[in-house]
DRENTIKOL-237653 format. One record per residue (C-alpha): x, y, z; residue number from 1; chain. Coordinates in pm, 1 decimal, decimal comma. Layout:
N
((X Y Z) NUM "A")
...
REM end
This chain:
172
((-8,8 -30,8 34,4) 1 "A")
((139,9 341,5 -87,5) 2 "A")
((139,0 614,6 184,3) 3 "A")
((-188,0 735,4 298,6) 4 "A")
((-214,8 1095,3 428,4) 5 "A")
((-528,7 1220,9 579,0) 6 "A")
((-574,7 1582,1 585,0) 7 "A")
((-883,8 1817,9 625,7) 8 "A")
((-1124,0 1911,2 338,6) 9 "A")
((-1156,2 2268,1 270,1) 10 "A")
((-1435,1 2477,6 -19,6) 11 "A")
((-1149,9 2393,1 -241,5) 12 "A")
((-1224,7 1968,0 -165,8) 13 "A")
((-1563,2 1968,5 -270,1) 14 "A")
((-1571,5 1772,5 -618,7) 15 "A")
((-1337,5 1519,3 -385,9) 16 "A")
((-1527,5 1512,9 -142,2) 17 "A")
((-1864,2 1437,9 -305,8) 18 "A")
((-1689,2 1182,8 -505,2) 19 "A")
((-1515,8 983,9 -226,8) 20 "A")
((-1842,5 993,1 -36,7) 21 "A")
((-2075,4 932,9 -288,1) 22 "A")
((-1840,6 628,7 -390,1) 23 "A")
((-1821,4 467,6 -67,2) 24 "A")
((-2115,4 495,0 36,8) 25 "A")
((-2249,6 284,3 -277,2) 26 "A")
((-2029,5 33,9 -225,7) 27 "A")
((-2090,3 -48,6 105,5) 28 "A")
((-2533,9 -19,0 77,0) 29 "A")
((-2596,1 -54,2 -268,7) 30 "A")
((-2677,3 -431,8 -235,6) 31 "A")
((-2884,1 -406,4 81,4) 32 "A")
((-3130,2 -108,6 -40,8) 33 "A")
((-3314,8 -73,9 -325,1) 34 "A")
((-3164,6 161,9 -629,6) 35 "A")
((-3444,2 419,5 -539,2) 36 "A")
((-3349,6 464,5 -184,1) 37 "A")
((-2983,4 502,2 -249,7) 38 "A")
((-3030,9 733,1 -554,0) 39 "A")
((-3194,5 947,6 -332,0) 40 "A")
((-3001,8 913,8 -45,4) 41 "A")
((-2728,3 1014,7 -267,6) 42 "A")
((-2870,8 1326,8 -378,6) 43 "A")
((-2983,4 1426,4 -64,4) 44 "A")
((-2667,6 1380,5 83,6) 45 "A")
((-2398,4 1485,7 -179,0) 46 "A")
((-2521,9 1786,6 -378,1) 47 "A")
((-2340,9 2071,1 -437,1) 48 "A")
((-2570,7 2311,2 -143,5) 49 "A")
((-2555,2 2007,6 112,9) 50 "A")
((-2193,8 1949,2 102,8) 51 "A")
((-2104,1 2338,9 52,3) 52 "A")
((-2262,2 2433,1 365,0) 53 "A")
((-2127,9 2114,0 570,7) 54 "A")
((-1797,9 2192,4 474,5) 55 "A")
((-1855,8 2577,6 555,0) 56 "A")
((-2030,7 2487,0 913,0) 57 "A")
((-1773,9 2550,1 1163,3) 58 "A")
((-1963,3 2263,1 1358,7) 59 "A")
((-1878,4 2044,6 1090,0) 60 "A")
((-1518,5 1898,0 967,3) 61 "A")
((-1400,2 1622,1 693,2) 62 "A")
((-1048,9 1480,7 643,5) 63 "A")
((-1050,1 1306,0 337,5) 64 "A")
((-771,3 930,3 343,1) 65 "A")
((-538,2 986,2 20,0) 66 "A")
((-349,8 792,6 -135,1) 67 "A")
((-142,6 972,3 -373,1) 68 "A")
((-376,8 1227,7 -549,0) 69 "A")
((-637,6 959,2 -498,8) 70 "A")
((-887,0 1008,4 -191,8) 71 "A")
((-972,2 658,4 -69,2) 72 "A")
((-1159,5 726,3 288,0) 73 "A")
((-1271,2 1023,7 420,3) 74 "A")
((-1401,6 1096,6 809,7) 75 "A")
((-1704,3 1374,1 904,7) 76 "A")
((-1720,5 1464,1 1266,5) 77 "A")
((-1987,4 1665,5 1428,2) 78 "A")
((-2004,7 1857,9 1719,4) 79 "A")
((-2279,1 2118,8 1884,2) 80 "A")
((-2574,1 2164,1 1684,3) 81 "A")
((-2437,6 1994,5 1385,8) 82 "A")
((-2488,7 1672,2 1555,6) 83 "A")
((-2754,9 1407,9 1387,9) 84 "A")
((-2864,1 1360,1 1717,6) 85 "A")
((-2833,3 1642,2 1986,9) 86 "A")
((-2598,7 1503,0 2281,7) 87 "A")
((-2413,5 1756,3 2505,5) 88 "A")
((-2129,2 2016,5 2433,7) 89 "A")
((-1871,7 1737,6 2501,8) 90 "A")
((-1931,5 1509,1 2216,5) 91 "A")
((-1782,6 1477,8 1922,7) 92 "A")
((-1994,2 1245,5 1657,7) 93 "A")
((-1834,8 1066,8 1419,8) 94 "A")
((-2124,1 1065,5 1153,0) 95 "A")
((-1929,6 860,9 864,8) 96 "A")
((-1575,5 684,3 854,9) 97 "A")
((-1595,5 528,4 508,9) 98 "A")
((-1318,8 358,8 252,9) 99 "A")
((-1371,7 270,6 -66,0) 100 "A")
((-1369,9 -144,1 -68,7) 101 "A")
((-1039,2 -190,3 -271,1) 102 "A")
((-869,3 -45,3 76,3) 103 "A")
((-1057,0 -258,1 320,0) 104 "A")
((-816,5 -415,8 536,5) 105 "A")
((-505,0 -201,0 466,9) 106 "A")
((-574,3 40,6 811,6) 107 "A")
((-732,1 341,9 613,0) 108 "A")
((-1039,1 308,4 881,3) 109 "A")
((-804,4 281,2 1156,0) 110 "A")
((-598,3 602,9 1009,9) 111 "A")
((-923,6 822,9 983,7) 112 "A")
((-995,2 686,4 1372,4) 113 "A")
((-743,7 787,0 1503,1) 114 "A")
((-812,4 1143,2 1325,1) 115 "A")
((-1112,9 1171,6 1527,7) 116 "A")
((-950,6 1119,7 1837,1) 117 "A")
((-688,2 1342,8 1776,4) 118 "A")
((-954,3 1617,3 1715,4) 119 "A")
((-1183,2 1472,8 2007,1) 120 "A")
((-840,2 1555,5 2250,1) 121 "A")
((-727,4 1839,5 2090,1) 122 "A")
((-1082,7 2020,4 2150,1) 123 "A")
((-1130,5 1845,1 2492,2) 124 "A")
((-1449,8 1645,4 2409,3) 125 "A")
((-1521,9 1402,9 2712,0) 126 "A")
((-1702,9 1111,9 2460,6) 127 "A")
((-1712,6 1015,2 2102,3) 128 "A")
((-2050,5 863,1 1943,7) 129 "A")
((-2196,9 739,2 1682,7) 130 "A")
((-2455,3 547,3 1487,6) 131 "A")
((-2423,0 237,9 1283,8) 132 "A")
((-2630,9 77,3 1089,9) 133 "A")
((-2788,9 -233,4 1303,3) 134 "A")
((-2740,7 -485,7 1013,7) 135 "A")
((-2379,9 -376,5 936,7) 136 "A")
((-2157,8 -598,9 1171,0) 137 "A")
((-1844,7 -489,1 993,6) 138 "A")
((-1839,6 -162,9 1109,6) 139 "A")
((-1976,9 -255,0 1459,3) 140 "A")
((-1717,4 -510,3 1496,6) 141 "A")
((-1468,8 -216,2 1421,8) 142 "A")
((-1630,8 48,9 1686,1) 143 "A")
((-1642,0 -247,5 1924,8) 144 "A")
((-1255,3 -315,1 1858,6) 145 "A")
((-1201,5 1,1 1937,2) 146 "A")
((-1347,8 73,8 2238,9) 147 "A")
((-1694,8 181,0 2169,2) 148 "A")
((-2021,2 49,6 2328,2) 149 "A")
((-2387,8 68,8 2265,4) 150 "A")
((-2610,8 313,0 2453,9) 151 "A")
((-2953,9 351,6 2248,2) 152 "A")
((-3100,9 328,7 1918,7) 153 "A")
((-3232,7 575,2 1645,4) 154 "A")
((-3394,1 587,8 1296,2) 155 "A")
((-3170,1 632,6 1024,0) 156 "A")
((-3358,8 755,5 686,0) 157 "A")
((-3213,4 565,8 365,4) 158 "A")
((-3371,8 736,9 119,8) 159 "A")
((-3773,4 624,8 206,6) 160 "A")
((-3650,7 328,9 403,5) 161 "A")
((-3679,7 407,2 783,8) 162 "A")
((-3380,7 189,7 931,0) 163 "A")
((-3210,4 122,8 1271,1) 164 "A")
((-2886,7 275,6 1362,2) 165 "A")
((-2743,2 127,2 1691,0) 166 "A")
((-2556,9 434,9 1883,6) 167 "A")
((-2182,3 348,4 2021,9) 168 "A")
((-2044,0 594,3 2244,9) 169 "A")
((-1699,2 577,0 2385,6) 170 "A")
((-1556,5 789,8 2691,0) 171 "A")
((-1234,2 932,2 2680,3) 172 "A")
REM end
């Protein structure tokens, strides 16, 4: 594997952020969802106005894992009112960690997770939290291996389909 570098995304990375977001989400979930729900989710979540607003939101940040000039994974973090489910001000949400399937097993997800830990420590957060689809055992194992425990559940809208996410947290 080539050297992977994790860099914070800026508005100049709009196209790369959209591309890696769409590609990795599609690779991860297309086989488990209808074509219509997948198309609706990708359009709603990765359109220009949405991603520009998220990149400009001071309570959200994206980090892209680059292999040379190619994005191979990304991380989205939220604090404050940007959190998808309101927690307290000491919380840092990992909204997304996704890695291209070609790079599964190559520690890219771990690098992105370690970036989330670094950011949480810099911001003096007391815990990390996230939601993970109950039908994604690979991701659940990854988070459990990294010390997360389940504490609740919530609904995740995948297009028109309501799915159950397990909410997990890790105290820092």
